[in-house]
C-alpha positions in Angstrom: 0.0 0.0 0.0 2.8 2.4 0.9 4.5 1.7 -2.5 1.2 2.4 -4.3 0.7 5.7 -2.5 4.3 6.7 -3.2 3.9 6.0 -6.9 0.6 7.9 -7.0 2.3 11.0 -5.5 5.0 10.9 -8.1 2.4 10.6 -10.9 0.5 13.6 -9.5 3.8 15.6 -9.3 4.7 14.8 -12.9 1.2 15.6 -14.2 1.5 19.0 -12.4 4.8 19.8 -14.1 3.3 18.7 -17.5 0.3 20.9 -17.0 2.3 23.9 -16.0 4.7 23.3 -19.0 1.7 23.2 -21.4 -0.1 26.3 -20.1 2.6 28.7 -19.0 5.4 30.3 -21.0 4.4 28.4 -24.1 6.2 30.8 -26.5 9.3 30.9 -24.4 9.6 27.1 -24.3 9.0 26.6 -28.0 11.1 29.5 -29.3 14.8 28.8 -30.0 17.3 31.4 -28.5 20.0 30.3 -31.0 20.4 32.4 -34.1 20.1 30.0 -37.1 23.1 31.6 -38.8 25.2 30.5 -35.9 24.9 26.9 -37.2 27.7 25.8 -39.5 26.5 25.2 -43.0 29.4 22.9 -43.9 27.8 19.7 -42.5 24.7 20.4 -44.6 26.8 20.9 -47.7 28.8 17.7 -47.1 25.5 15.7 -46.6 24.2 17.1 -49.9 27.5 16.1 -51.6 27.4 12.6 -50.2 23.8 12.1 -51.2 24.6 13.3 -54.7 25.8 9.7 -55.3 22.8 7.3 -56.0 22.8 6.4 -52.3 19.1 5.4 -51.6 18.5 5.6 -55.3 20.8 2.6 -55.9 18.0 0.3 -56.8 16.6 2.7 -59.4 19.9 3.1 -61.1 20.5 -0.7 -61.1 16.9 -1.5 -62.2 16.3 1.3 -64.7 19.2 3.4 -65.9 21.8 0.6 -66.1 19.6 -1.7 -68.2 18.2 1.1 -70.3 21.7 2.1 -71.5 22.7 -1.6 -71.5 25.6 -1.5 -69.1 24.2 -4.2 -66.8 21.0 -6.3 -66.8 19.2 -8.8 -64.7 16.8 -11.5 -66.1 14.7 -11.4 -63.0 11.3 -9.7 -62.6 9.0 -8.8 -59.7 11.0 -6.4 -57.5 13.8 -6.2 -60.1 11.5 -5.5 -63.1 12.2 -2.2 -64.8 14.5 -1.4 -67.7 15.2 -5.1 -68.3 11.5 -5.5 -69.3 10.7 -2.0 -70.3 8.0 -2.0 -67.6 6.8 0.3 -64.8 7.9 -0.5 -61.3 6.5 2.3 -59.1 8.4 1.0 -56.0 11.7 1.8 -57.7 11.1 4.8 -60.0 10.7 7.3 -57.2 14.1 6.6 -55.6 16.0 9.5 -57.2 13.2 11.8 -56.3 13.2 10.6 -52.7 16.9 10.8 -52.4 17.6 14.2 -54.1 14.8 16.4 -52.8 15.1 15.9 -49.0 18.8 15.4 -49.0 20.4 17.4 -51.8 17.9 20.1 -52.8 16.6 20.9 -49.2 20.1 21.1 -47.7 21.5 23.2 -50.4 18.5 25.5 -50.5 18.8 25.9 -46.7 22.3 27.1 -47.1 21.5 29.4 -50.0 18.6 31.1 -48.2 20.5 31.5 -45.0 23.8 32.6 -46.3 22.8 34.7 -49.3 23.7 37.9 -47.4 26.6 36.6 -45.3 29.7 37.7 -47.2 32.2 35.9 -45.0 30.6 32.6 -46.0 30.2 33.4 -49.7 32.2 30.3 -50.8 30.0 27.8 -49.0 27.0 29.7 -50.4 28.2 29.4 -54.0 29.3 25.8 -53.5 25.7 25.0 -52.4 24.4 26.7 -55.6 26.6 24.5 -57.7 25.5 21.3 -56.0 21.9 22.3 -56.2 22.2 22.8 -60.0 23.7 19.3 -60.3 20.7 17.8 -58.4 18.3 19.8 -60.5 19.9 18.5 -63.7 19.5 14.9 -62.5 15.9 15.4 -61.5 14.7 17.1 -64.6 16.7 14.8 -66.9 15.1 11.8 -65.1 11.4 13.0 -64.8 11.0 16.0 -67.1 9.1 19.0 -65.5 9.9 19.0 -61.8 9.8 21.4 -58.8 12.9 23.5 -58.9 12.3 27.3 -58.2 10.2 26.5 -55.2 11.7 23.2 -54.2 13.2 23.0 -50.7 11.3 26.0 -49.4 8.8 24.1 -47.4 10.3 25.0 -44.0 11.6 28.4 -45.0 8.6 29.8 -46.8 5.9 27.3 -46.1 5.6 26.1 -49.7 4.3 22.5 -49.3 3.1 22.1 -52.9 5.8 23.6 -55.1 5.1 24.3 -58.7 6.6 22.1 -61.4 8.9 24.2 -63.5 9.1 23.6 -67.3 12.4 21.9 -68.3 13.5 24.8 -70.5 13.1 27.2 -67.5 15.0 24.8 -65.3 17.9 24.7 -67.7 17.9 28.4 -68.1 18.2 28.7 -64.4 20.9 26.0 -64.1 23.1 27.7 -66.7 22.7 31.1 -65.1 23.3 29.8 -61.6 26.5 27.9 -62.7 27.7 31.0 -64.5 27.2 33.3 -61.4 28.1 30.9 -58.6 31.3 29.5 -60.2 32.6 33.0 -61.1 31.9 34.2 -57.5 34.0 31.6 -55.8 37.1 33.3 -54.5 40.4 32.6 -52.8 40.0 35.9 -51.0 37.1 34.6 -49.0 37.0 32.1 -46.2 38.4 28.7 -47.4 35.9 25.9 -46.5 38.6 23.3 -45.9 36.2 20.9 -44.4 34.2 20.2 -47.6 34.4 16.5 -48.6 34.6 17.2 -52.4 37.7 19.3 -52.7 38.8 20.3 -49.2 38.1 23.9 -50.0 40.3 24.1 -53.1 38.7 27.0 -55.0 40.5 26.2 -58.2 39.1 22.7 -58.3 35.6 23.9 -57.4 35.8 26.4 -60.2 36.9 23.8 -62.7 34.1 21.5 -61.5 31.5 24.3 -61.9 32.6 25.2 -65.4 32.8 21.5 -66.4 29.2 21.0 -65.1 28.2 24.1 -67.1 29.8 22.4 -70.2 27.7 19.3 -69.5 24.5 21.4 -69.1 25.2 23.4 -72.2 25.8 20.3 -74.4 22.4 18.9 -73.1 20.8 21.6 -75.3 22.8 20.8 -78.4 19.8 19.6 -80.4 17.2 21.9 -78.8 18.9 25.3 -78.3 22.2 25.1 -80.2 22.9 28.8 -80.0 22.4 28.8 -76.2 24.5 25.6 -76.0 27.4 27.2 -78.0 27.2 30.4 -75.9 27.6 28.5 -72.6 30.2 26.0 -74.0 32.4 28.9 -74.7 31.7 30.5 -71.3 32.7 27.2 -69.7 35.9 26.9 -71.7 36.8 30.6 -71.0 36.2 30.0 -67.3 38.4 26.9 -67.2 37.2 23.3 -67.2 38.9 20.3 -65.6 42.5 19.8 -66.6 43.3 16.3 -65.3 41.8 13.4 -63.2 42.9 15.3 -60.1 40.0 17.6 -60.8 37.4 14.9 -60.8 34.3 15.5 -58.6 34.2 12.3 -56.6 32.0 11.1 -53.7 34.3 8.8 -51.8 33.0 5.8 -49.9 34.4 3.7 -47.1 33.3 0.9 -44.8 31.0 3.3 -42.8 29.6 5.2 -45.8 29.4 2.5 -48.4 28.6 2.6 -52.1 25.1 1.2 -52.1 25.3 -0.3 -55.6 28.5 -2.1 -54.5 26.8 -3.2 -51.4 24.0 -4.8 -53.4 26.4 -6.4 -55.9 28.2 -8.0 -53.0 25.2 -9.2 -51.1 21.6 -10.1 -52.1 22.1 -9.2 -55.8 25.5 -10.8 -56.3 24.3 -13.4 -58.7 21.5 -11.4 -60.3 23.2 -8.7 -62.5 25.3 -9.2 -65.6 27.3 -7.1 -68.1 25.3 -6.8 -71.3 26.2 -8.3 -74.6 26.2 -4.8 -76.1 28.9 -3.6 -73.6 31.1 -6.7 -73.8 30.9 -6.8 -77.6 31.8 -3.1 -77.8 35.0 -3.7 -75.8 35.8 -6.8 -77.8 35.4 -5.2 -81.2 38.3 -2.9 -80.5 40.5 -5.0 -78.2 39.7 -2.5 -75.4 42.0 -3.2 -72.4 39.2 -2.2 -70.0 37.4 -5.5 -70.6 40.3 -7.4 -69.0 40.1 -5.5 -65.7 36.4 -4.8 -65.4 34.9 -8.2 -66.3 34.8 -11.7 -64.7 33.0 -14.8 -65.9 32.4 -17.7 -63.5 32.8 -20.5 -66.0 30.5 -23.5 -65.4 28.5 -21.9 -62.6 24.9 -23.1 -62.5 23.9 -21.1 -59.4 25.1 -18.2 -57.4 26.9 -20.4 -54.9 29.2 -21.7 -57.6 30.4 -18.2 -58.6 33.7 -18.7 -56.8 37.3 -17.7 -57.4 38.1 -21.2 -58.5 36.1 -20.9 -61.7 36.6 -17.1 -62.2 37.9 -16.3 -65.7 39.0 -12.7 -66.5 40.4 -13.3 -70.0 38.8 -10.8 -72.4 38.3 -13.5 -75.1 36.3 -15.6 -72.7 33.8 -12.9 -71.8 30.2 -13.3 -73.0 27.7 -10.6 -72.1 24.0 -11.3 -71.3 21.7 -10.4 -74.2 18.7 -8.1 -73.6 15.1 -9.2 -73.9 15.0 -12.3 -71.7 13.5 -13.1 -68.3 14.4 -15.8 -65.9 12.2 -18.4 -67.7 13.6 -17.8 -71.1 17.3 -16.9 -70.4 18.3 -20.5 -69.7 17.7 -21.7 -73.3 19.5 -18.6 -74.6 22.5 -19.4 -72.3 22.8 -22.8 -73.9 22.7 -21.3 -77.4 25.4 -18.8 -76.3 27.6 -21.6 -75.0 27.7 -20.6 -71.4 25.4 -23.4 -70.2 23.6 -21.4 -67.5 22.9 -17.7 -67.2 25.0 -17.7 -64.0 28.0 -18.1 -66.3 27.5 -14.9 -68.2 30.0 -12.1 -67.7 29.7 -9.8 -64.7 31.3 -6.6 -63.5 34.0 -7.7 -61.0 32.4 -7.0 -57.7 35.7 -7.1 -55.9 37.1 -4.1 -57.8 34.8 -1.9 -59.9 31.7 -3.0 -58.0 33.0 -3.2 -54.4 31.3 -1.5 -51.4 33.9 1.2 -51.1 34.0 2.1 -54.8 33.9 5.9 -55.4 31.1 7.6 -57.3 32.1 10.1 -60.0 29.8 13.1 -60.4 31.7 14.9 -63.2 35.1 13.7 -64.6 38.0 15.0 -66.7 37.3 12.1 -69.1 33.7 13.1 -69.7 34.7 16.8 -70.0 37.3 16.0 -72.7 34.9 14.0 -74.7 32.3 16.8 -74.5 35.0 19.2 -75.7 35.7 16.8 -78.6 32.1 17.0 -79.7 32.0 20.7 -79.2 35.1 21.0 -81.4 33.5 18.8 -84.1 30.5 21.2 -84.0 32.7 24.2 -84.3 31.9 25.5 -80.9 35.3 25.0 -79.4 38.8 25.7 -80.6 41.4 22.9 -80.3 41.8 19.5 -82.0 38.8 17.1 -81.6 41.1 14.0 -82.0 43.3 15.2 -79.2 40.3 15.9 -76.9 39.0 12.4 -77.8 42.3 10.7 -77.0 42.6 12.6 -73.8 39.1 11.5 -72.7 39.6 7.9 -73.5 43.0 7.8 -71.8 41.7 9.6 -68.7 38.9 7.1 -68.2 41.3 4.2 -68.5 43.5 5.8 -65.9 40.6 6.8 -63.7 39.6 3.2 -63.1 42.5 2.7 -60.8 40.8 5.0 -58.3 38.3 2.2 -57.7 40.9 -0.4 -57.0 44.6 -0.9 -57.7 43.6 -4.1 -59.6 42.0 -1.9 -62.3 45.3 -0.3 -63.4 45.8 -0.4 -67.1 49.4 0.0 -68.2 50.4 3.1 -70.1 51.7 1.1 -73.1 48.3 -0.7 -73.4 46.5 2.6 -73.4 48.8 4.1 -76.0 48.4 1.0 -78.2 44.6 1.2 -78.0 44.6 4.9 -78.9 46.9 4.3 -81.9 44.7 1.5 -83.2 41.5 3.4 -82.6 41.9 7.0 -83.6 39.0 9.4 -84.0 37.7 9.3 -87.6 35.9 12.4 -89.0 33.1 10.4 -90.7 32.1 8.6 -87.5 33.3 11.2 -84.9 30.0 11.8 -83.2 29.3 8.1 -82.7 32.8 7.4 -81.5 32.8 10.3 -79.0 29.5 9.5 -77.5 30.1 5.8 -77.4 33.2 6.5 -75.4 31.2 8.9 -73.2 28.8 5.9 -72.6 31.8 4.0 -71.3 33.1 6.9 -69.3 29.8 6.9 -67.4 30.1 3.3 -66.1 28.4 3.2 -62.7 27.0 6.7 -63.3 24.2 5.4 -65.4 22.0 8.5 -64.7 24.5 10.5 -66.8 24.8 7.8 -69.4 21.0 7.7 -69.7 20.9 11.5 -70.3 23.7 11.6 -72.9 22.3 8.5 -74.7 19.0 10.3 -75.2 20.6 13.5 -76.3 23.1 12.0 -78.8 21.4 8.7 -79.8 24.8 7.0 -79.3 25.9 4.4 -79.0 23.7 2.8 -81.6 22.1 0.3 -79.2 19.6 -2.3 -80.4 16.3 -1.7 -78.6 15.4 -4.2 -75.9 13.2 -6.8 -77.5 11.4 -8.0 -74.4 8.0 -9.1 -75.6 5.9 -7.8 -72.7 7.2 -4.3 -73.0 5.0 -1.4 -71.7 6.3 1.1 -74.2 5.4 1.9 -77.8 8.9 3.1 -78.7 12.3 1.5 -78.7 13.6 2.9 -75.4 12.4 4.2 -72.1 13.0 8.0 -72.3 12.0 9.1 -68.8 10.7 7.8 -65.5 7.3 8.3 -64.0 6.4 10.6 -61.2 6.1 9.2 -57.6 2.5 8.1 -56.7 2.5 10.3 -53.7 2.8 13.4 -55.9 -0.7 12.6 -57.2 -2.0 12.7 -53.7 0.0 15.7 -52.3 0.5 18.0 -55.3 -2.1 17.1 -57.8 -2.8 20.5 -59.4 0.9 21.1 -60.1 1.6 17.6 -61.4 -1.4 17.9 -63.7 -0.1 21.1 -65.1 3.2 19.5 -65.8 1.6 16.5 -67.5 -0.6 18.7 -69.7 2.5 20.7 -70.7 5.0 18.0 -71.4 2.9 15.0 -72.3 1.6 11.8 -70.7 3.2 10.6 -67.5 4.6 7.5 -69.3 8.0 5.8 -69.8 8.3 6.8 -73.4 7.3 10.5 -73.2 10.4 12.4 -74.2 12.0 15.1 -72.0 12.3 18.6 -73.5 15.8 18.4 -74.9 15.5 14.9 -76.3 15.1 15.5 -80.0 
């Protein structure tokens, strides 16, 4: 009885405190006394940079972008259905949206709005602007019209249903923002040495910003060529990447893993394969990259038999998985192809290029050189297109070692390849953009965008018989279901402007 009375007294005491806390001094209790500008913006920027890799969008890039551009494919359906079957998979298509808006857009917008008028933090303010434009490009390239001008302002301005901006307007803003923000970076200001991209190196940040501008400008090559040329020249004048040391890289480690690599080394280790298109492309020119990227587990008839004992990395022995098959039909094709079981098709080596700690490359020197090669062919850039082309191919071959020392390609092998495969004027556009396709390995979001823009490489459309599209390729992904619940008026306006919310509706710049 005494214990009961004692507990009852404590309960009454606590209820009294709670009642007082709810009724008195409500505004004082719920109002922060800390000025928001006292919070360091650098952790927000670093989080946005880190989430600029696919991160929680890893399944989307594995299930959609990689199969669409025919880098990697799985024959399995259900949760893995997507680009391999040219079908809708709503549980996967929203992953880029769900990763970039709350993590990249919101954090960078938070910095931009709070530090716009804080001169001593101008560099972090302009770095955030550059990262925001990158995220905006990925989002609009993936879905079409998307929230951009009002995105991320929910907490700051109470905008819970942001308008969907037209793609042309988004690209106009992106190019303008990159122009202004990159030029405004200065060594005279505070050096943000804690940033995880470049450690505050303003020169590298500038070269990143102008290289991203070059990419954005080239996206408009078929839609707004005069605007594209104008910004290509601005980017070149500003100064683009000069070597692989300038690459914009999200680095991973055991604590912050590459999520694609994590999947390839766990539940999906036996489910994804290099495509026939990619393996054959490498073989056709004796490309030394095949010998370091690929592995085939000869004779394997299940995932458990994919062991080092049967691993074969010889280029001549690699056989890519063809497109258009599911898990019930791929077995017969595997017999025809001479591998016996689909488990014996070629895979990316998950111990090197596909490991959990592999870096993610946002923008690279290799990609930049290849875009300059195309710009030179178009007459938009001075310089020699074959030199830009060779520099780009060489840079990507050398870049592979950043994933793992086992991916090192010897200098003499690189030189021999370039001598045997020079840029030819008659096929220059195809060669340049096919190499760009390779230079985007494991950044299939960018490969997907450039493939739609350039129509190269000349891939054969996926012939899967139960396709959901009327055209040869998926050209965009579908909006998240929740947008129809939460932002219906604005999503309807976007659909009426750009076309049906379907997989084969083209984005604005895809001509």
